[in-house]
C-alpha positions, 0 to 999 in steps of 0.5 A: 959266887955265894952258896946256900950256906951264905944266904941271910934272912931278909926278916928284920926284928921289930922294935921292942919298946918298954924294955928298959932304957938300955934298949934305947926304947925305954921310959916313954917307949918312943911316944913322947911325954904326956898327952892323948898320943902317948896314952892311947890311939887317936882316931883317923881325921880326929881334929882335937875336939873341934867340929871335923872338916868332914862334918862342915862340908855339905853332903852329896845332894840329889841323884843322877839316873845313868839310864835316863834317856836324853833327847835333842829337842826341836820346836816346830817353828824351827822346822819352818825353814824347810820346803813343803813336802820335805822329809825331815829326819835326825840326819838332815837336822844334824847336816843343817846344824839344828841339832849337834848330838848324834847319840841323843834321841830326837824329840819334836815339841810344839813351840811356835806355829808350823806353816808347811806340810812336812814328813817328820821322822823322830823318836818322840813327839809331843801330843800337840806337835803331832796333831799340828803336823798331821793337821797340815797334811804332813806325816809323823813317823816314830822311829822306836816303833819301827824297830820294835815291829 
């Protein structure tokens, strides 16, 4: 068992350079002979005067908005596969594998012709898609407005 009188310090002496050849760190003080590394400090990532790699690479381009709302897009011609008078919502479109992502909002676009009367529920409609659904006697329900009310 050791007592308090036998404890030793953990502290190590730092290397004392430039104190003569007898110390083992004299003459060049561990820096070697001649050159930039002997005379002064070399900046981090310094490549000897040539164009540094970091300047050769292109900068980050563009901007990604993390708050952007992303929509699953469905065209009117796809809705023709449903029967007259059907109620169409995001859940039904996911069941039929028309859209994949449950988290994204649903937007109906007016590409193609709709030939059936449908009741469509979605987060967003293009102006012409809304007009086309209503002109055939169908109804349009916007989800976000229901939640706000």
